[in-house]
C-alpha positions, 0 to 999 in steps of 0.5 A: 091474728084470727083464733080458730074454733079448734083453738078455742075448743082446745083451750076450753078443754085444757082449762076444764082439765086443769080445774078438774085436776085441782079439784081432784087434788083438793078432794085427795088432800081433804080425804087423806088429811095430807098435803102431798101424796108424792114428791112432785106435789111439793118437792121442798116440803116433801123432803122436809117432811121425810126428814122429820118423819125419820127424826120422829122414828129415831125419837120413838126408838130412843124413847123405847130405849129409855123406857127399857133403860129405866126398867133396867136401872130400877131393877138394878137399884132394887137388887142392890137395895135388897142386897144392902138389906141382907148386909144390914141383917148380917150385921145384926146377926153378927152383933148377936153372935159376938154376945158371950151368951152364945154357945158353939151350937147357937153360933152355928145356927146363926152361921146357917142363917148367914149362909142363906143370906149369901145364897140370897145375895147371889140370887139378887146379883143374878136379877134379870129384866126382860130376859137380860141379866142386869149385872152381866155387863155386855153379856146380858144373855148367852150363858151356858150350862157350864156358866149358867148365870153371871154369879155362881156360888161355890166356884173360884173366880176366873181360871187358874192352874198350879205349877208343880214343885221341883225336886231338889237340885244339886248345884253340880251336874255329874257324870261318869266318863267313858274312854273316847277322846273328844275332838274340838267342837265335840263339847260346847258349854254355853256355846264355848268349846272345851277343845280336844281332850284325851280320855283314852289314856287308860283306866285305873281299877276300872275308872277313867281317872286320868281322863276326868283330870284332863277334862277338868283342866280343859273346862276350867281353861275355857276363857269365858267372854265378858258378861257370861257366867262361867261353868267350872269342873271338879272331881270327886276325891277317892282313896283306895287302901292297900290289900287287907290282912286277914288272920281270923284274929279279933282286932280292935280298930280306932280310926279318925276320918275328917276329925270323927273318931270311929271305934269298932271291932273286926273278927279278923276274917274280913277286916276290909268288909268290916271296915266298910260297914263300920265307916258307913255308919258315920258317913253323915258325920265324916262325909266319906262313903266306903265300899269294897274294891272290885277292880272296877270302882277304883280299888283292887278286889278286897280293898277299902275304897273311900270317896267323898259322899258328895259328888264333885267334892274335892275335899281331902280325905284325912285319916289320923290316929289309925290303930288296929290292935289284936284282942286278945293281944299276942297274935298279929292284928288283922288290918284293913289296908287303910293308911293314915294321911291326907289323901287328896284328889288328883289324876290318880285319886278320883272317881272318874266322874266330872262334875259341872257347876255354875251359879246359873243354868247352863247348856251342853251341846255339840257342833259335831253331833246332833245326837247324844254321842258326846253326852254318852261319853260324859255319862250324861246321855239318854235323856232325863238328866237335865231340864226337859231333857230328851234322849238323843237330841244332843242337848242337855240344859241343867237348872230348870230355866225358862228360856226365851220363846220356850213358853207362849201365852195366848199367842205372846211369847215370854221373851225377857227373863232377868235375874230376880236380884236376890237368889245367890244361885240360879237367879234367872231360874227362880220362881220370882224371875219366871213370874216376873217374866210372865207378868211383864207381858200380862198387861197391854203395853205401848211398843217403840212405834207407839202402838198399843199391844194387847197383853196376855191377860194372864198373871203369875203368882209365886208360892214361896219355897218351904223346906222341911228338914228330913230329920230331927235336929241332932246334938252336936257342935256346928261351926263356920262353914257347916251351914250356909243359907243363900250364901250366908254362913250362919255360924261364921260370927258365932264360931263353934256352937253346941246344938242340943237334940231337937233344939229345945233351947232354939239355938239353931232356930235363932241363929238362922233367923238372926240372918233373915235380913241377909238370907230372905229365909225364916226358920221354924221348928215343929214339935218333932224337932224338925227345922223348917225354912220359908222364903219370904218371896219367890227367891231360891233356897240354897242350902250348903252343908258339910257332913257335920252341918247336915248330920245336925240339921238334916236340911239337905236330906236324910242319913247318910248324906254327907256334905251337900249343896242343893237348891230348892225353888218355889212354885208358880200359879197362873191366873186369868179372868178368862180361859187361856192357852199355853204353848211350849217349844218341843224337843220332838215335833208332835206327833209323837211329841217329846219334852216340853221345856216351856211347861217343864220350867213352870212345873206344867209338863206331863199332861193331864195327870200333872196339870189337872186339865182333862184334855191336856195331852203330854208331849203336844206342846199345848195346854188349854186352861178351861176348867172351873174349880169348885170352892165352897162359899166362894162366888165366881163372876162370869159376866163381862168385867170390862163393859157396862150395859148402855142404851143409845139416846142420840147419834153419839150419846149413850147412857149407862143403864147398868154396871157390870157385876164386878164393879157394882157388886163383887168389888164391894166385897159383899160376898167375902164379908158374908163368907167371913162372918159365916166362917168366924161364927163356925170358928174357922178360917181366920186371917189375924188375931192379937193377944189381949194379954200384954207381956212386959219382957219377951226375952225371959223364959215362959216359966218365969212369967208364971205367978204361983200366987195367982190361982186365976192366972193362965199358966204356961206349960210345957207342951205344944200347939197346932196351927193349920194354914190353908192356901186357897190359891192352890186347888184343891186348897192346900193345908199345912199343919205345924205343931209348935213345941213349947218348953217353958224352961227354955222358950221365951215369948220372942222364940214363940213368935219366931216359930210361928213366923216361920210357918208358910203363909203366916207372920208373927211379931210382938208390938211395942205394947207387948201384944202378940200378933199372928197374921196371914201374909196374904189375907186373900190367900191364906187363912189359919186355925189354932187347935190343941194348945196343950201348952196353954201358951197362946191362951196365956198370951190371950189368944184362944178360940173365944178371942179368935171368934170375937176379934174375927166378928169384930173385924167383920162388923167393920167390913160390913160397914164398909160394904154398906157404904159401898152399896149405898154409893152404888145405889146412889149412882143408879139413882143418878142414872134414873134421874138422867133417864127421867130428864132425857125422857122429858127432852125427847117428849118435848122434841117429839111434840115439836117435830110433830108440829113441824111435820104437821105444818109441812104435810097435813091439810088445812081443811078450812082452806082446802074446802074454800079452795074446793068451793072456788074451784067448783064455781070456776068449773061451773063458770067454765062449763057455761062459757064453753056451752055458749062458745060452742053455739058460735058458727061461721056466720058469727065470724063473718 
């Protein structure tokens, strides 16, 4: 086939263009230093190069992270080292403070220095690097005016709110009956129908006695289902005397009521009124209250009406040895109208009141009414009678219970409330039971489907009940049944026992404490002769007293009380590391709002005045706990408690570069240790002390321990000493001061320990070596101070201001050693992290170099090779041009 000139010219042009393009590529590679400028130049190498470039970018970022992490670790390690140096200095100052050459003034100077160390430790704990707090956990920034730094001096840790105390609760709910009959379904007690009850049969001297008797019979006839707690009904005994005989003749009267003889003289003009006045002076001993009849209170006008002082008490009113003798003799005696005999409760001898009682909280409601119609008939309507009782809602709950779903914490309802297992009454409503129910949903848990359900993060603490008698112990004889505590008859075994006024011989005190294992209650007595009862946990304190029992102990109220049956409960405090939200069911929707039963059950109803939270509105069913409470020398941590700051050093790999402040610093108890050293140097806030003088026999009286032949011996004296306990879980901190009496002719070392042991927040006992111990029952919550030992008792046992300071500071030395050890561990841990950072940094330096070499092979131009190729292309180009020139000289003749 013949090649045309056109074809030849085309081939020459193509070859020249190709050589020119190759030369341009080589020039571009030489000038840029890169083999490729676009993917099409070398798709395989370009993809590899792009991957390597991405890897190098990641390595650079990781190296930047490592550099930052190394700086954070160095800053953390430096801060911890600085804190450790402060602890070392504190230990040196503590050793100096223990020296007996120190005075109160010089120890205060040392305490001032320790306080400065505390402030410096907080400053170091708030160390920042590159604008980030090294001990903030994930919260390295983002602090506010309220919480400006991770560690705050002078504030409590976390958030808390204290439930208010409850008023003493009578075990019986009593109301005065109306005269409207009840139909079936009108009255439900815990859902059980009392049935139809006739209340309209008529009144006796203004009181619906027959109606009360009918209702009692109906309620006590309810067949309670198995597993439920029965509610029983009682009446109150009433006896109305006959008409008085007034004749203006002075008359001497002697009357014995319930075993108590009362002597008085009436002028004769108003013998019934004089009888009322005389008998009421002895109500606290007889348990009987007297008043003049008025045709509305069960007695005719001018008669004497006697009732048991405790509503719901069906005990007989027994009158014996009644004599009314004119003085002078001769004229007829004036008479009160009272008659000797045993006067019992019945359809014609009651106050027209119905009293309901149960061992657990109970509810009154109606199937037929939604308002208080039925409660009004029972004399229990209008609200404010039961727990969170709203007017006109048709329901009355008695006993301060926490019902299921009445309280919601952070969106989670409190559903399961169980018995505390220790209270003899209202065991489902005790502080212990409520706290357990709240704590049951505090932590995360796994449900039936195997899913993890978040807890509320809110825990409940109990403040055990402490009941101080309303009066001084009175002289008298107390016997079986007169004083029952948590179901235990205190004098059942001892029988009738003589009690001396103020109980100086500790007979009453010792009798109560002898039953501690069964009652869970510890007794003490102050210098005024008042008995104090302390629960050992969150159980209820149930006190039952006869008139005699209360007139001697005054544990159920001041005179005149008569017999009484009351329950006293502890309180609850809620705590959380973060703010939290409480919600309560409502008796009336908000607005306008109504009672808040969920809040009432834990002592938090009533709005801001009750709770202390400024934004809390009464009756809206919501309570946000947002306030931060102040507390001198306490350190609050506001950073992230759950996570540690970390850096990314790989697709999946991370390195922790700092610890959150709680783990790294707070948990070493550095701040607590410094605070305690300062407190001990200032002579305050102790948590334990042991007497240095041993006693061989703790059962002998104190006067027998005095050695008259040893002038240097510390002598026991009759007097008292004062112990003040501070509860720091309450806000503001709550102080309880107890002045403990000492009678050296009656008290023994054992009774002194008993009295101290009954003080809230303290325990006290003698050890096997004969040394007295006084300890806080919770060292993180309670501290104590001892002052004004006029009896010299504690000093004689080897407990005084000097010994308190020395033992406190000695304990602090041990605590500081523990803190130093913990800080050393933390510093070592950061050293290990620094080593890992160094190793990781070297790994990435090597990896970066290797990737750079590989990338260079893929993308960098080999200049020597490129220049040789360019020269070859230039030669080829010149040759091509020469060949083209010769070819173009050809003509048609050359082809012919």
